[in-house]
C-alpha positions in Angstrom: -62.0 9.4 -21.7 -62.3 10.3 -18.1 -58.8 9.1 -17.2 -57.0 10.0 -20.4 -54.7 12.9 -21.1 -57.0 16.0 -21.4 -55.6 17.6 -24.6 -58.2 18.3 -27.3 -55.6 18.0 -30.1 -54.6 14.6 -28.8 -58.1 13.0 -29.1 -58.1 13.0 -32.9 -54.6 11.4 -33.1 -55.3 8.5 -30.7 -57.0 6.3 -33.4 -53.7 6.2 -35.2 -52.3 4.3 -32.2 -55.3 2.0 -32.3 -54.6 1.2 -36.0 -51.0 0.3 -35.0 -52.3 -2.0 -32.3 -50.6 0.1 -29.5 -52.4 -0.4 -26.2 -53.3 2.8 -24.3 -51.4 1.6 -21.3 -48.2 1.5 -23.4 -48.8 5.0 -24.7 -49.7 6.4 -21.2 -46.6 4.7 -19.7 -44.3 6.3 -22.2 -45.8 9.7 -21.6 -45.4 9.2 -17.9 -41.7 8.2 -18.2 -41.0 11.2 -20.4 -42.7 13.6 -17.9 -40.8 12.0 -15.0 -37.5 12.4 -16.7 -38.3 16.0 -17.5 -39.3 16.6 -13.9 -36.0 15.0 -12.6 -34.0 17.2 -15.0 -35.9 20.2 -13.8 -35.0 19.3 -10.1 -31.3 19.3 -11.0 -31.7 22.6 -12.9 -33.4 24.3 -9.9 -30.8 23.0 -7.5 -27.9 24.3 -9.6 -29.6 27.6 -10.2 -29.0 30.9 -8.3 -32.5 31.5 -7.0 -32.9 32.4 -3.3 -35.8 30.0 -2.7 -34.5 27.2 -4.8 -34.3 24.8 -1.9 -37.7 25.9 -0.6 -39.2 24.8 -3.9 -37.5 21.4 -3.7 -38.7 20.9 -0.1 -42.2 21.7 -1.2 -41.9 19.1 -4.0 -40.5 16.6 -1.4 -43.5 17.1 0.9 -45.8 16.3 -2.0 -43.9 13.4 -3.4 -42.5 11.7 -0.3 -45.8 9.9 0.6 -45.5 8.0 -2.7 -41.8 7.0 -2.1 -42.7 3.3 -2.0 -44.2 3.4 -5.6 -41.4 2.2 -8.0 -42.6 4.7 -10.7 -42.4 7.7 -8.4 -39.4 6.7 -6.2 -36.7 8.0 -8.6 -38.2 11.5 -8.4 -38.2 11.5 -4.6 -34.6 10.2 -4.6 -33.6 13.0 -7.0 -35.1 15.7 -4.8 -33.3 14.2 -1.7 -30.0 14.0 -3.6 -30.1 17.7 -4.4 -31.1 19.0 -1.0 -28.0 20.1 0.9 -29.9 19.6 4.2 -32.7 17.0 4.1 -35.3 17.5 6.8 -34.4 15.3 9.8 -37.7 13.5 9.8 -37.3 12.3 6.2 -33.7 11.2 6.9 -34.9 9.1 9.8 -37.6 7.5 7.6 -35.0 6.7 4.9 -32.6 5.3 7.5 -35.2 3.1 9.1 -36.3 1.5 5.8 -33.6 -0.8 4.5 -34.9 -0.7 0.9 -35.0 3.1 0.7 -31.5 3.4 2.4 -30.1 1.0 -0.2 -31.4 3.0 -3.2 -30.7 6.6 -2.0 -27.8 8.5 -3.4 -24.5 8.8 -1.6 -25.2 12.5 -1.1 -28.2 11.5 1.1 -26.3 8.7 2.8 -23.5 11.2 3.8 -26.1 13.2 5.7 -27.3 10.1 7.5 -23.7 8.9 8.2 -22.4 12.1 9.7 -24.7 11.7 12.7 -24.5 7.9 12.8 -21.0 6.7 13.3 -22.0 3.0 13.8 -23.8 2.8 10.5 -20.9 4.5 8.7 -18.6 2.1 10.3 -20.6 -0.8 9.0 -20.3 0.6 5.5 -16.6 1.3 5.7 -15.5 -1.8 7.5 -15.7 -4.3 4.5 -13.7 -1.8 2.4 -10.9 -1.6 4.9 -10.8 -5.4 5.2 -10.7 -5.7 1.4 -7.8 -3.2 1.3 -5.7 -5.2 3.7 -6.5 -8.4 1.8 -5.3 -6.8 -1.5 -2.1 -5.5 0.1 -1.3 -8.9 1.6 -2.1 -10.7 -1.7 0.4 -8.4 -3.4 3.1 -9.3 -0.9 2.6 -13.0 -1.6 2.1 -12.7 -5.4 3.5 -15.5 -7.4 5.4 -13.0 -9.6 8.9 -12.9 -8.2 11.0 -10.1 -9.7 13.2 -7.2 -8.7 11.6 -4.9 -11.2 7.9 -5.7 -10.5 7.5 -5.8 -6.7 5.2 -4.5 -4.0 6.8 -1.0 -4.3 6.6 -0.7 -8.1 3.2 1.0 -8.6 3.4 4.8 -8.5 1.4 6.7 -5.8 -1.0 7.9 -8.5 -1.6 4.4 -9.7 -2.2 3.1 -6.2 -4.8 5.9 -5.6 -6.8 4.5 -8.5 -7.5 1.3 -6.4 -11.1 0.4 -5.9 -11.1 0.9 -2.1 -9.5 4.4 -2.2 -11.9 5.6 -4.9 -14.9 4.3 -3.0 -13.9 5.8 0.3 -13.1 9.1 -1.5 -16.6 9.1 -3.0 -18.3 8.2 0.3 -16.5 11.1 2.1 -17.2 13.7 -0.7 -16.4 17.1 0.9 -17.6 16.1 4.3 -14.9 16.9 6.9 -16.8 15.0 9.6 -16.8 11.8 7.6 -13.1 12.2 6.8 -12.4 12.5 10.5 -14.4 9.4 11.2 -12.4 7.4 8.6 -9.1 8.6 10.1 -10.3 7.6 13.5 -11.2 4.1 12.2 -7.7 3.8 10.7 -6.0 4.9 13.9 -8.0 2.4 15.9 -7.4 -0.5 13.6 -3.7 0.4 13.4 -3.5 0.3 17.2 -5.5 -2.9 17.4 -3.5 -4.8 14.7 -0.2 -3.0 14.3 -0.8 -3.4 10.5 1.2 -0.8 8.7 -1.1 -0.9 5.6 -3.6 1.2 7.4 -0.9 4.0 7.5 -0.6 3.6 3.7 -4.4 4.1 3.3 -4.2 7.2 5.6 -1.8 8.8 3.2 -3.5 7.6 0.0 -6.9 8.9 1.1 -5.6 12.4 1.8 -3.7 12.5 -1.5 -6.8 11.1 -3.4 -8.8 14.1 -2.0 -5.9 16.3 -3.0 -6.0 15.0 -6.6 -9.7 16.0 -6.7 -8.9 19.5 -5.3 -11.2 19.1 -2.4 -9.9 22.1 -0.5 -12.7 21.8 2.2 -10.8 18.8 3.6 -7.2 19.3 2.5 -7.1 22.8 4.0 -8.1 21.5 7.4 -5.8 18.4 7.5 -2.6 19.7 9.1 -0.7 16.9 7.4 -1.7 17.9 3.9 1.5 19.8 2.7 3.8 17.3 4.5 2.1 14.3 2.8 2.1 16.1 -0.6 5.8 16.7 -0.4 6.5 13.2 0.8 4.3 11.8 -2.0 6.6 13.5 -4.5 9.6 11.8 -2.9 7.9 8.4 -3.0 7.2 8.9 -6.7 10.9 9.5 -7.3 11.9 6.8 -4.7 14.4 9.3 -3.3 14.3 12.3 -0.9 16.5 15.0 -2.4 18.1 17.8 -0.4 15.5 20.5 -1.3 12.5 18.3 -0.4 14.3 17.1 2.8 14.6 20.6 4.0 10.9 21.3 3.2 9.9 18.2 5.2 12.2 19.3 8.0 10.4 22.7 8.0 7.1 21.0 8.6 8.5 18.9 11.5 10.2 21.9 13.1 7.0 24.0 12.6 4.9 21.9 14.9 3.7 24.6 17.5 3.3 24.1 21.2 -0.1 22.9 22.0 -0.5 21.2 18.5 1.8 18.3 19.2 -1.0 15.9 18.4 -0.2 16.5 14.7 2.9 14.4 15.3 0.7 11.4 15.8 -0.7 11.8 12.3 2.7 12.7 10.8 4.3 9.6 12.3 1.5 7.5 10.8 2.2 8.9 7.4 5.9 8.2 7.8 5.1 4.7 9.0 3.5 3.9 5.6 5.8 1.2 4.1 6.1 3.2 0.9 7.4 6.2 2.8 9.7 4.0 4.9 11.0 2.3 1.7 11.8 5.7 0.2 13.5 7.0 3.3 15.8 3.9 3.7 16.7 3.8 0.0 17.7 7.5 0.4 19.8 6.6 3.5 21.6 3.8 1.7 22.3 6.2 -1.2 23.5 8.8 1.2 25.9 6.3 2.9 27.4 5.4 -0.5 28.1 9.1 -1.2 29.7 9.4 2.3 31.9 6.4 1.5 33.1 7.9 -1.7 34.0 11.2 0.1 35.7 9.5 3.1 33.1 11.2 5.3 31.5 10.0 8.5 27.7 9.7 9.0 27.6 12.1 11.9 28.8 14.9 9.5 25.9 14.6 7.1 22.9 16.8 8.1 20.8 15.2 5.2 21.4 11.8 6.6 20.5 12.9 10.2 17.2 14.3 8.9 16.3 11.1 7.0 17.1 9.2 10.2 14.9 11.6 12.2 11.9 10.9 9.9 12.5 7.2 9.8 12.6 7.2 13.6 9.4 9.2 13.8 7.7 6.7 11.4 9.0 3.6 13.2 7.7 5.0 16.5 4.1 5.7 15.2 2.4 2.9 17.1 4.0 3.7 20.4 3.1 7.3 20.1 -0.5 6.8 19.2 -0.8 4.1 21.9 0.7 6.1 24.7 -0.8 9.4 23.5 2.5 11.1 24.3 3.1 13.3 21.3 6.8 13.8 21.3 9.4 13.0 18.7 11.2 9.8 19.7 14.9 10.5 20.5 17.2 8.9 18.0 19.9 6.8 19.7 23.0 8.7 18.7 25.0 5.5 18.8 23.1 4.4 15.7 25.0 7.2 13.9 28.3 6.9 15.8 28.5 3.1 16.1 26.0 1.2 14.0 26.4 3.1 10.7 30.2 3.1 10.8 30.1 -0.7 11.5 27.8 -1.1 8.5 30.2 1.0 6.3 33.1 -1.1 7.5 31.4 -4.1 6.0 31.3 -2.3 2.7 35.0 -1.3 3.1 36.0 -5.0 3.8 34.2 -6.1 0.7 35.9 -3.4 -1.4 39.3 -4.2 0.0 38.8 -7.9 -0.9 37.7 -7.0 -4.4 40.8 -4.8 -5.0 43.0 -7.5 -3.4 41.8 -10.1 -6.0 42.8 -7.8 -8.8 46.4 -7.4 -7.7 49.2 -9.4 -9.4 49.9 -12.6 -7.5 53.2 -11.5 -6.0 51.5 -8.5 -4.3 48.5 -10.4 -2.9 48.3 -11.0 0.8 46.7 -14.2 2.0 43.5 -12.3 2.7 40.4 -14.5 2.9 36.9 -13.0 2.7 35.8 -12.0 6.3 33.0 -14.1 7.7 32.3 -12.5 11.0 30.6 -9.1 11.5 31.4 -6.2 13.8 29.7 -6.6 17.2 28.1 -3.2 16.9 26.4 -4.2 13.7 24.8 -7.4 15.0 23.9 -5.8 18.4 22.1 -2.9 16.9 20.2 -5.2 14.5 18.8 -6.9 17.5 18.2 -3.9 19.8 17.3 -0.9 17.6 14.3 -0.7 15.3 15.8 2.1 13.1 19.2 0.4 12.8 17.5 -2.9 12.0 15.4 -1.3 9.1 18.7 0.1 7.6 20.5 -3.2 8.1 17.8 -5.1 6.2 17.8 -2.7 3.3 21.6 -2.9 3.2 21.2 -6.7 2.7 18.8 -6.0 -0.2 21.3 -3.5 -1.7 24.0 -6.2 -1.5 21.8 -8.7 -3.2 20.9 -6.2 -5.9 24.7 -5.9 -6.6 24.8 -9.7 -7.0 27.5 -9.7 -4.3 27.4 -13.4 -3.2 30.3 -13.1 -0.7 28.9 -10.2 1.3 25.4 -11.7 1.2 26.7 -15.0 2.7 28.4 -13.0 5.4 25.3 -10.9 6.3 22.3 -13.3 6.0 23.1 -15.4 9.2 23.0 -12.1 11.2 19.4 -11.7 10.3 18.2 -14.7 12.3 17.9 -12.5 15.3 16.6 -9.0 14.6 14.6 -6.4 16.4 11.0 -7.7 16.7 11.8 -10.4 14.1 11.7 -7.7 11.4 13.7 -9.9 9.0 10.9 -12.4 9.0 8.2 -9.8 8.2 6.3 -10.1 4.9 7.6 -6.9 3.3 11.3 -7.7 3.8 10.8 -11.4 2.7 8.9 -10.2 -0.4 11.7 -8.0 -1.4 14.5 -10.5 -0.5 12.9 -13.3 -2.5 12.7 -10.9 -5.5 16.3 -9.8 -5.1 17.5 -13.4 -4.8 16.3 -14.1 -8.4 19.4 -12.0 -9.5 21.6 -14.6 -7.9 19.7 -17.6 -9.3 22.8 -19.3 -10.7 24.4 -19.4 -7.2 21.7 -21.8 -6.0 23.6 -24.5 -7.8 26.3 -24.4 -5.0 25.7 -26.2 -1.7 27.4 -23.4 0.3 25.0 -20.7 -1.0 21.9 -22.9 -0.5 23.1 -23.7 3.1 23.5 -20.0 3.9 20.1 -18.9 2.4 18.0 -21.8 3.6 19.6 -23.5 6.6 21.4 -20.3 7.8 18.4 -18.0 7.5 15.0 -18.9 6.1 14.5 -22.3 7.7 15.4 -21.0 11.1 11.9 -19.8 11.7 9.6 -21.3 9.1 8.0 -23.9 11.5 6.8 -21.2 13.9 6.0 -18.6 11.2 3.7 -19.7 8.4 4.4 -16.6 6.3 8.1 -17.5 6.1 7.1 -21.0 4.9 5.0 -19.4 2.2 7.8 -17.1 1.1 10.3 -20.0 0.8 7.8 -21.9 -1.4 7.3 -18.8 -3.5 11.1 -18.6 -4.0 11.4 -22.4 -4.9 8.5 -22.2 -7.3 10.5 -19.7 -9.2 14.0 -21.1 -8.8 13.5 -24.9 -8.3 15.3 -25.7 -11.6 18.4 -23.8 -10.4 18.6 -25.3 -6.9 21.1 -28.1 -6.3 19.0 -31.3 -6.7 20.3 -32.8 -3.4 19.4 -29.6 -1.5 16.0 -29.5 -3.2 15.2 -33.0 -2.2 15.9 -32.2 1.5 14.0 -28.9 1.2 10.9 -30.6 -0.1 10.8 -33.0 2.8 11.4 -30.2 5.3 8.8 -28.0 3.8 6.0 -30.5 3.9 3.0 -28.5 5.2 1.8 -29.4 8.8 -1.7 -30.7 9.2 -2.9 -27.4 10.8 -2.0 -25.0 8.0 -3.8 -22.5 5.8 -5.1 -23.2 2.3 -2.7 -20.8 0.5 0.2 -22.8 2.0 -1.1 -26.2 0.9 -1.9 -24.7 -2.5 1.7 -23.4 -2.9 3.2 -26.7 -1.8 1.1 -28.7 -4.2 1.9 -26.3 -7.1 5.6 -26.9 -6.4 5.2 -30.6 -6.2 3.4 -30.7 -9.5 6.1 -28.6 -11.1 8.8 -30.9 -9.9 6.9 -34.0 -11.1 6.5 -32.4 -14.5 10.2 -31.6 -14.6 11.1 -35.2 -13.9 9.0 -36.4 -16.8 10.2 -33.9 -19.3 13.9 -33.5 -20.3 15.9 -30.8 -18.6 15.2 -27.4 -20.1 18.0 -25.6 -21.9 19.7 -22.9 -19.8 17.3 -20.0 -19.7 18.3 -16.4 -20.5 18.9 -14.0 -17.7 15.7 -12.0 -18.5 13.7 -15.0 -17.3 15.8 -15.3 -14.1 14.8 -11.8 -13.3 11.1 -12.7 -13.5 10.8 -9.9 -16.1 8.4 -9.5 -18.9 11.0 -9.6 -21.5 9.2 -7.4 -24.1 8.3 -4.5 -22.0 11.4 -4.0 -19.8 15.0 -3.7 -21.0 17.0 -6.1 -18.9 19.9 -3.7 -18.5 18.0 -1.6 -15.9 18.7 -4.1 -13.2 22.4 -4.1 -13.7 24.0 -1.8 -11.1 25.9 1.1 -12.6 27.7 2.3 -9.5 29.8 -0.5 -7.9 30.5 0.1 -4.2 
């Protein structure tokens, strides 16, 4: 009686519970839970209200309830009050931070207040997410699905921003500019330390994720916001059109004196592989148009602007490292020497094709050229921007299923600027594009050019190349000339000191070949399977080029 609920009307009703065999503890517990939920609702109502002293009331409640924070039954109330206080008293924050259990259960709103004055703790929380992000990106580059239509660059920007890491980071930052700045600082530092361009992707994705949520508190203070937003639209379309190009140019030209530091951030956003991919695809398209108009690269302002942005992106690491915030000068010879040399390769190819169609009496004894212009090979080795364009031109040729031109170009990629041709992004794209030429692997000449002439030249020193060759063979082993395949399998035997994924790939391929020996040869597969497509969802015609060069 002494400790019961002091309601006169309740006393007469309690015997009913006794008749039902309900213990008093159960009844009191349910009342307690009900009251606690009501109190927590009321805390939220007060916090969202308009009263002047609403936070004063909550602080009063916090003072009364905080001593009981260790009681599991009361803890949710204390946490609810902390969550709704825009500024938790310093003393209480320190107590929460010092107690691992409390820190673990407190709401992200409270943690933000702790983090903003405690960079090391915030770093500990963010670090595993950044690691996870890089692991996911690298897994995508080594995915077993080889196809031209489903590759690393296929997901739209909006889809990528739904990734777990981006969503978690966005939630951790909330509307807190200080935390956003800290994350950007982490990304810059990691990019400097590792040269890993995926950190640049995350820089852009994070800003656009906050943009999607209309968090103007952050978007309005990030000087890169509008530039990134415009570039994001280009990445979605996989093309920079004239109107958007001029808009982007306006942002670059608008960098005021004294604010040059912005260039460091803009260069990081342009260094994102998705931005780079869009810029180079636009450049290749631009060059095709110039060819059809008999015009030179130097006469196209659109092309020069795309090159300017590509150059700024490619120079991101150097700029952040040296802290000299100045746009890198584009070597003019890239425009006057390298691009014309690249276009001459297209012209040679075109001339040869036309020649083949002539009646026999008009044909000259023209054979397909095998050497390349000096300017082309020299710039591939000496200039980063030229090299990027050269690599994408090779992909463009593969997409057109142009075997002759591909055989002419691949050997030139053995020596490129900074070994860019053996980077994961290019090899991921190249292996996907080579599925279009799967039938050519039946010829010794083609196998020799692709494997001996290019891929095998660096696989022993670069494990990633080894993995990409195995990925390609896993997909195309039934098309490769058996004698070549046999030699390849001996050559590609993994060394003793190698990573698990490499061993795994090799054993998968060995198993496949064993199974193939036991079963009869499969009937010739349809081209939709060569493409590595999912035949139901994607019409196969999309991969057939409509504009021959």
